[in-house]
C-alpha positions in Angstrom: 0.1 0.1 0.3 2.0 3.2 -1.6 1.2 6.2 0.4 -0.7 9.1 -1.0 1.5 11.5 1.2 4.3 11.5 -0.5 5.6 13.3 -3.6 6.4 10.5 -6.3 9.8 11.1 -7.7 10.8 13.1 -4.7 14.9 12.7 -3.0 15.8 10.2 -0.6 17.3 12.8 1.8 21.2 12.4 2.6 22.6 10.6 5.3 22.8 13.6 7.8 19.1 14.2 7.7 18.3 9.8 7.7 20.4 9.8 10.9 19.1 12.8 13.0 15.7 12.9 12.0 15.8 16.1 9.7 13.6 16.8 7.1 16.1 17.0 4.0 16.5 20.6 1.8 18.6 20.7 -1.8 21.0 22.8 0.6 21.9 20.8 3.0 26.2 21.9 3.7 26.7 17.9 4.3 24.3 15.7 1.0 27.0 15.5 -1.2 30.1 15.1 1.0 26.9 11.8 2.6 24.6 11.2 -0.4 21.8 9.0 0.8 23.0 5.2 0.0 26.2 5.0 2.6 24.3 6.2 6.3 26.7 5.1 8.3 29.3 7.8 7.0 27.8 9.6 8.3 27.1 7.8 11.4 31.1 7.1 11.9 31.6 11.0 11.5 29.2 11.8 13.6 30.3 9.7 16.5 33.4 10.6 16.0 33.2 14.4 15.5 29.9 15.4 15.8 27.6 17.2 13.3 27.9 20.8 15.0 31.4 20.7 14.4 32.1 19.1 11.3 29.3 21.4 10.0 31.6 24.4 11.2 34.4 22.1 9.0 32.2 21.7 5.7 31.9 25.3 6.1 
């Protein structure tokens, strides 16, 4: 059974948004570095450095 509230063809959230359960926007800083198909990579970096510190490094 399909959920009719989701848009057809909507892009999946980036790994950051999946792990932190946030709504994903196209202009996220993490999106180019942590694609949706590899959330384990973001989880590892988040565990060691924290999302806030990584965000500061990437900006």
